[in-house]
C-alpha positions in Angstrom: 13.6 34.9 -22.4 10.0 33.6 -22.6 11.1 30.1 -23.8 13.4 29.9 -20.8 10.7 30.9 -18.4 8.2 28.4 -19.9 10.7 25.5 -19.2 11.2 26.2 -15.5 8.9 26.3 -12.5 7.1 29.5 -11.7 9.2 30.0 -8.5 12.5 29.4 -10.4 11.2 31.8 -13.2 10.6 34.5 -10.7 14.1 34.1 -9.2 15.6 34.2 -12.7 13.7 37.3 -13.7 14.7 39.1 -10.4 18.3 38.1 -10.9 18.3 39.5 -14.5 16.6 42.6 -13.4 19.2 43.2 -10.7 22.0 42.9 -13.2 20.4 45.6 -15.4 19.4 48.3 -13.0 20.6 50.1 -9.9 24.0 51.3 -8.9 26.7 48.6 -9.2 30.1 48.6 -7.6 33.0 47.7 -9.8 35.1 44.6 -8.9 38.0 45.3 -6.6 40.2 43.6 -9.3 39.9 46.9 -11.2 41.7 48.8 -8.5 45.2 49.0 -7.3 47.9 46.4 -8.0 47.4 42.6 -7.5 49.3 41.1 -4.6 49.5 38.1 -2.4 50.8 40.1 0.6 48.7 40.9 3.6 48.9 44.3 5.2 51.6 43.2 7.7 54.5 42.3 5.4 53.5 45.1 3.1 53.6 47.7 5.9 56.9 46.3 7.1 58.5 46.5 3.6 57.2 50.0 2.9 57.8 51.6 6.3 61.0 49.8 7.4 59.4 49.2 10.8 60.5 45.7 11.8 57.6 44.3 13.9 55.8 41.0 13.5 52.5 39.5 14.5 48.9 40.3 13.5 48.2 44.0 12.6 46.6 44.8 16.0 49.6 43.4 17.8 52.0 45.9 16.3 50.8 48.7 18.8 52.0 46.7 21.8 55.1 45.3 20.0 56.2 48.9 19.2 56.3 49.9 22.9 59.9 50.6 23.8 61.1 49.9 20.2 59.5 52.6 18.1 57.9 55.9 18.9 54.1 55.9 19.0 51.9 58.9 18.4 48.3 60.1 17.9 49.1 62.4 15.0 50.2 61.3 11.6 53.7 61.7 10.1 55.0 60.7 6.7 56.2 57.1 6.7 54.3 56.2 10.0 52.1 53.1 10.2 48.5 53.7 11.1 47.3 50.7 13.3 43.6 49.9 13.2 42.1 47.9 16.0 40.1 44.7 15.3 36.6 45.7 14.3 33.7 43.5 13.1 34.9 41.1 10.4 38.4 42.7 10.5 39.4 40.6 13.5 43.2 41.1 13.2 43.2 44.8 12.7 44.8 46.5 9.7 48.0 48.5 8.9 48.4 51.3 6.5 51.5 53.5 5.8 51.1 57.3 5.7 52.1 58.7 2.3 50.6 62.2 2.4 49.4 64.8 4.9 46.5 66.5 3.4 45.2 68.4 6.5 45.1 68.0 10.2 42.3 65.5 9.9 43.1 63.9 6.5 46.0 61.7 5.3 46.8 59.5 2.4 47.9 56.0 2.9 49.3 53.1 0.9 48.0 49.7 2.0 47.7 46.1 1.1 44.6 44.0 1.3 42.0 46.7 2.3 40.5 45.5 -1.0 41.3 41.7 -1.0 44.4 40.9 -3.0 45.1 44.5 -3.9 47.7 47.2 -3.1 46.2 50.7 -3.1 48.3 53.9 -3.2 47.5 57.3 -1.8 44.0 56.5 -0.5 42.3 59.0 1.8 41.8 58.3 5.5 39.9 60.9 7.6 40.1 61.3 11.4 36.5 61.3 12.7 37.3 60.9 16.4 35.4 63.3 18.7 38.7 64.6 20.2 40.6 64.9 17.0 43.2 62.3 18.1 43.0 59.7 15.3 41.3 57.1 17.5 38.4 56.7 14.9 38.9 56.9 11.2 37.0 56.5 8.0 38.8 54.9 5.1 38.4 55.4 1.3 36.6 52.6 -0.4 37.6 52.8 -4.1 34.8 50.6 -5.6 32.3 53.2 -4.2 34.6 56.2 -5.1 33.9 57.5 -1.6 34.9 57.2 2.1 33.4 54.2 3.7 30.7 54.7 6.2 32.3 52.6 8.9 34.1 54.3 11.7 37.1 52.1 12.5 38.8 52.3 15.9 42.5 53.0 15.7 45.4 52.8 18.2 47.4 55.5 16.5 50.6 55.7 14.5 53.9 53.9 14.9 56.8 56.1 13.8 59.9 54.9 12.0 63.1 55.5 14.0 
């Protein structure tokens, strides 16, 4: 290490030392490639395949597309599609299919591309809306082995016919 540091400028040496220190210490998140199953599918075709709900468009468009074609609800049911609104960098929303009902305010979902290029099964989603109506949720983030801290706005659930 000392021979490397002698051959570079002091500023570059400091940067290298900090980079190496960062690799050695502190909590690190595992790569998303360690979780779920690899896929090329976005959440839309995956949700369509798993749920049987035949809608198209970006994820956030499904809520409007479902009107008059599929029942919509503000409480989860097995096989329903949870539709998240666009939020921050998630500019087209997100879809996840309900695979388990854990409690009135917690479900399990299967989803594609929550972690880029991955399909995740039976991941927790918790209702954190003030009126207990699934209009705000927190989603499990597997690399941290915890619920994410972001509160995502949700339209609700599209139910299969």
